Backbone as CSV, one residue per row, in Angstrom:
resi,resn,N_x,N_y,N_z,CA_x,CA_y,CA_z,C_x,C_y,C_z
1,MET,85.242,-26.648,75.581,85.777,-25.212,75.494,87.190,-25.217,75.827
2,ARG,87.524,-25.773,76.743,88.879,-25.729,77.306,90.013,-26.253,76.115
3,VAL,89.562,-27.486,75.549,90.418,-27.965,74.548,90.528,-27.031,73.332
4,LEU,89.564,-26.359,73.013,89.677,-25.355,71.923,90.620,-24.288,72.145
5,ALA,90.653,-23.868,73.503,91.566,-22.874,73.880,93.111,-23.422,73.900
6,VAL,93.208,-24.551,74.221,94.697,-24.995,74.236,95.103,-25.288,72.753
7,LEU,94.069,-25.910,71.914,94.575,-26.041,70.443,94.807,-24.374,69.954
8,GLY,94.029,-23.737,70.289,94.194,-22.297,69.776,95.485,-21.618,70.007
9,GLY,95.935,-21.902,71.463,97.203,-21.386,72.024,98.322,-22.254,71.116
10,VAL,98.237,-23.337,70.777,99.210,-24.205,70.232,99.480,-23.567,68.858
11,ALA,98.147,-23.405,68.056,98.240,-22.936,66.739,98.920,-21.464,66.658
12,ALA,98.461,-20.591,67.669,99.172,-19.159,67.514,100.753,-19.388,67.915
13,ALA,101.069,-20.249,68.921,102.504,-20.393,69.069,103.375,-20.736,67.705
14,VAL,102.756,-21.879,67.073,103.338,-22.067,65.778,103.287,-21.121,64.867
15,VAL,102.280,-20.396,64.679,102.273,-19.276,63.647,103.269,-18.151,63.918
16,PHE,103.428,-17.780,65.334,104.280,-16.759,65.740,105.741,-17.343,65.483
17,PHE,106.048,-18.705,65.741,107.259,-19.269,65.446,107.802,-18.986,64.019
18,PHE,106.835,-19.325,63.193,107.056,-19.078,61.654,107.253,-17.681,61.200
19,ALA,106.502,-16.769,61.897,106.798,-15.383,61.730,108.012,-14.920,62.126
20,VAL,108.693,-15.521,63.156,110.041,-15.057,63.577,110.948,-15.683,62.613
21,ILE,110.655,-16.865,62.086,111.726,-17.586,61.208,111.785,-16.808,59.835
22,PHE,110.583,-16.375,59.403,110.504,-15.716,58.300,111.266,-14.385,58.336
23,ALA,110.945,-13.573,59.332,111.737,-12.292,59.692,113.159,-12.407,59.612
24,LEU,113.684,-13.514,60.368,115.044,-13.784,60.429,115.568,-14.294,59.156
25,ALA,114.864,-14.828,58.304,115.362,-15.375,56.975,115.262,-14.092,56.010
26,ALA,114.585,-12.923,56.360,114.708,-11.831,55.446,116.189,-11.201,55.292
27,SER,116.949,-11.281,56.397,118.116,-10.727,56.488,119.173,-11.404,55.763
28,TYR,118.916,-12.716,55.350,119.933,-13.443,54.944,119.940,-13.473,53.200
29,SER,118.732,-13.176,52.696,118.948,-13.172,51.313,118.278,-11.900,50.810
30,PRO,119.136,-11.050,50.337,118.576,-9.670,49.917,117.489,-9.570,48.840
31,GLU,117.475,-10.668,47.902,116.656,-10.624,46.767,115.198,-10.792,47.122
32,VAL,115.122,-11.609,48.161,113.703,-11.864,48.493,113.123,-11.504,49.939
33,THR,113.963,-10.250,50.429,113.590,-9.604,51.647,112.190,-9.169,51.871
34,ALA,111.736,-8.517,50.848,110.377,-7.911,50.951,109.326,-9.003,51.039
35,SER,109.351,-10.169,50.287,108.235,-11.107,50.281,108.395,-11.780,51.661
36,ARG,109.344,-11.964,52.184,109.733,-12.639,53.485,109.150,-11.784,54.687
37,LEU,109.469,-10.637,54.678,108.922,-9.718,55.629,107.426,-9.527,55.534
38,LEU,106.829,-9.396,54.346,105.503,-9.471,54.155,104.888,-10.656,54.855
39,THR,105.264,-11.844,54.467,104.938,-13.142,54.868,105.038,-13.226,56.371
40,SER,106.104,-12.556,57.133,106.208,-12.524,58.523,105.223,-11.769,59.115
41,GLY,104.895,-10.578,58.411,103.897,-9.744,58.995,102.584,-10.335,58.917
42,ILE,102.084,-11.104,58.082,100.990,-11.658,57.677,100.661,-12.919,58.782
43,LEU,101.826,-13.546,58.959,101.869,-14.685,59.819,101.540,-13.961,61.391
44,PHE,102.217,-12.939,61.593,102.106,-12.241,63.067,100.613,-11.820,63.295
45,VAL,100.189,-11.168,62.264,98.684,-10.836,62.295,97.758,-12.046,62.499
46,ILE,97.910,-13.005,61.875,97.192,-14.270,61.931,97.180,-14.735,63.285
47,GLY,98.490,-14.829,63.829,98.734,-15.211,65.313,97.708,-14.530,66.252
48,LEU,97.934,-13.187,66.088,97.244,-12.153,67.050,95.610,-12.422,66.945
49,ALA,95.115,-12.715,65.626,93.827,-12.914,65.340,93.416,-14.162,66.041
50,ILE,94.331,-15.221,66.058,93.883,-16.494,66.794,93.750,-16.146,68.292
51,ILE,94.717,-15.539,68.681,94.489,-15.241,70.198,93.300,-14.575,70.649
52,VAL,93.046,-13.382,69.910,91.859,-12.621,70.128,90.610,-13.380,70.043
53,GLY,90.639,-14.238,68.904,89.348,-15.289,68.690,89.033,-16.098,69.724
54,ILE,90.294,-16.876,70.176,90.126,-17.737,71.338,89.764,-17.217,72.614
55,TYR,90.067,-15.807,72.821,89.739,-15.106,73.978,88.153,-14.921,74.145
56,TYR,87.665,-14.409,73.069,86.407,-14.092,72.850,85.414,-15.465,73.004
57,ILE,86.049,-16.393,72.173,85.205,-17.737,72.216,85.039,-18.282,73.761
58,SER,86.271,-18.332,74.472,86.246,-19.105,75.705,85.869,-17.998,76.696
59,ARG,85.409,-16.880,76.581,84.672,-16.279,77.636,83.367,-16.557,78.219
60,LYS,83.029,-16.599,79.406,81.777,-17.130,79.832,81.023,-15.971,80.182
61,PRO,79.616,-15.896,79.992,78.918,-14.853,80.268,78.679,-14.879,81.918
62,LYS,78.618,-13.800,82.391,78.267,-13.691,83.776,77.015,-13.592,84.431
63,THR,76.391,-14.448,85.222,75.190,-14.561,85.609,75.063,-13.622,86.992
64,VAL,74.154,-12.704,87.030,73.998,-12.034,88.110,72.499,-12.285,88.761
65,ILE,72.678,-12.671,90.116,71.438,-13.010,90.853,71.341,-12.116,92.030
66,GLN,70.122,-11.298,91.956,69.705,-10.476,93.065,68.604,-11.138,93.910
67,ARG,68.833,-10.825,95.206,67.810,-11.443,96.170,67.243,-10.227,96.954
68,LEU,65.919,-10.300,97.085,65.519,-9.217,97.844,64.870,-9.754,99.364
69,GLU,65.467,-9.294,100.357,65.019,-9.465,101.678,64.066,-8.578,102.305
70,VAL,62.961,-8.696,102.708,61.995,-7.807,103.211,61.899,-8.098,104.978
71,SER,61.671,-7.241,105.656,61.452,-7.469,107.081,60.218,-7.714,107.405
72,GLY,59.164,-7.528,106.583,57.932,-7.750,107.018,57.015,-8.223,105.771
73,ARG,55.780,-8.095,106.033,54.686,-8.737,105.044,54.832,-7.726,103.994
74,MET,54.765,-8.223,102.738,54.739,-7.196,101.571,53.631,-7.496,100.609
75,ALA,52.868,-6.524,100.133,51.773,-6.551,99.292,52.096,-5.700,98.116
76,ALA,51.609,-6.053,96.892,51.676,-5.083,95.620,50.534,-4.177,95.644
77,SER,50.853,-3.035,95.359,49.797,-1.899,95.213,49.659,-1.559,93.749
78,GLN,48.532,-1.074,93.482,48.224,-0.534,91.972,49.116,0.647,91.633
79,ILE,49.582,0.495,90.389,50.305,1.579,89.812,49.442,2.388,88.905
80,ARG,49.401,3.877,89.294,48.411,4.707,88.618,49.244,5.779,87.830
81,CYS,48.895,6.275,86.616,49.557,7.336,85.882,49.420,8.464,86.820
82,PRO,50.545,9.302,87.031,50.248,10.631,87.752,49.496,11.645,86.789
83,ASN,49.563,11.442,85.570,48.873,12.528,84.762,47.242,12.187,84.498
84,CYS,46.941,11.077,84.172,45.521,10.740,83.795,44.844,9.800,84.904
85,GLY,45.615,9.272,85.753,45.276,8.407,86.802,44.938,6.920,86.328
86,GLY,45.326,6.602,85.126,45.017,5.324,84.313,45.772,4.220,85.230
87,SER,45.342,2.990,85.110,45.721,1.865,85.855,46.954,1.299,84.849
88,ILE,47.966,1.019,85.638,49.211,0.408,84.741,49.397,-0.883,85.201
89,SER,49.683,-1.840,84.282,49.977,-3.276,84.751,51.678,-3.261,85.050
90,ALA,51.972,-4.335,85.820,53.543,-4.218,86.030,54.260,-4.812,84.951
91,SER,53.652,-5.414,83.828,54.505,-5.930,82.856,54.851,-4.741,81.669
92,GLU,54.468,-3.743,81.887,54.671,-2.371,81.210,55.977,-1.732,81.723
93,ILE,56.411,-2.096,82.882,57.617,-1.448,83.523,58.779,-1.986,82.782
94,LYS,59.680,-0.765,82.390,60.758,-1.054,81.659,61.911,-0.524,82.478
95,ILE,63.128,-1.238,82.654,64.363,-0.826,83.536,65.363,-0.318,82.645
96,THR,65.562,0.987,82.744,66.566,1.955,82.034,67.530,2.358,82.907
97,SER,68.876,1.988,82.858,70.019,2.323,83.526,69.625,2.079,85.079
98,GLY,69.042,0.940,85.339,68.750,0.690,86.748,67.523,1.339,87.363
99,VAL,66.778,2.120,86.710,65.708,2.815,87.258,64.394,2.206,86.410
100,PRO,63.427,1.951,87.069,62.152,1.494,86.565,61.347,2.681,85.813
101,TYR,61.019,2.680,84.705,60.225,3.635,84.027,58.968,2.871,83.452
102,VAL,57.855,3.752,83.339,56.696,3.070,82.588,56.016,4.088,81.704
103,LYS,55.477,3.720,80.742,54.784,4.563,79.696,53.314,4.266,79.819
104,CYS,52.572,5.235,80.217,51.110,5.117,80.210,50.656,4.743,78.963
105,PRO,49.701,3.618,78.791,49.062,3.410,77.527,47.803,4.317,77.290
106,TYR,47.327,5.035,78.139,46.164,5.772,77.864,46.769,7.281,77.463
107,CYS,47.530,8.012,78.131,47.967,9.110,77.670,49.234,9.317,77.173
108,GLY,50.118,8.266,77.346,51.548,8.281,76.690,52.577,8.988,77.681
109,THR,52.215,9.476,78.722,53.232,10.063,79.661,54.313,8.962,80.253
110,THR,55.469,9.288,80.240,56.643,8.471,80.777,56.904,8.806,82.037
111,PHE,56.820,8.033,83.085,57.301,8.375,84.393,58.087,7.392,85.088
112,GLU,58.769,7.677,86.117,59.554,6.749,87.062,58.784,6.289,88.027
113,VAL,58.857,4.995,88.244,58.088,4.363,89.312,59.104,4.409,90.576
114,THR,58.230,5.051,91.546,59.002,5.247,92.675,58.163,4.645,93.930
115,GLU,58.753,4.301,95.119,57.920,3.817,96.162,57.927,4.913,97.204
116,GLU,56.741,5.091,97.549,56.617,6.150,98.566,56.473,5.588,99.816
117,PRO,56.810,6.336,100.831,56.984,5.962,102.374,55.621,5.559,102.992
118,LYS,55.688,4.579,103.756,54.428,4.070,104.268,53.935,4.813,105.463
119,TRP,54.691,5.622,106.147,54.438,6.130,107.417,53.591,7.621,107.150
């Protein structure tokens, strides 16, 4: 992956170099100014596209690891629907914006799963 980024950087530098050369050459010959400026613009856009492409290719996804430390013994309790009292399995819990929600398969009610205090 690192070699690809280096090669892309070299290619972008070469393309930018030729874009500058064509832009400077446009001022020396009035009869072909428009075509040289157009070529310079196209090369500049290609150089930017190479840089942006290399940036997105070389990005690495971030891995987030969360650890839970509890002070004492922990036991799972049964999740019940507050509307109908139906038993809900833990596999039906969906996390939305960091909040655990569950949809009851019996009555269709969607509710937030909360932990109630033990005292």
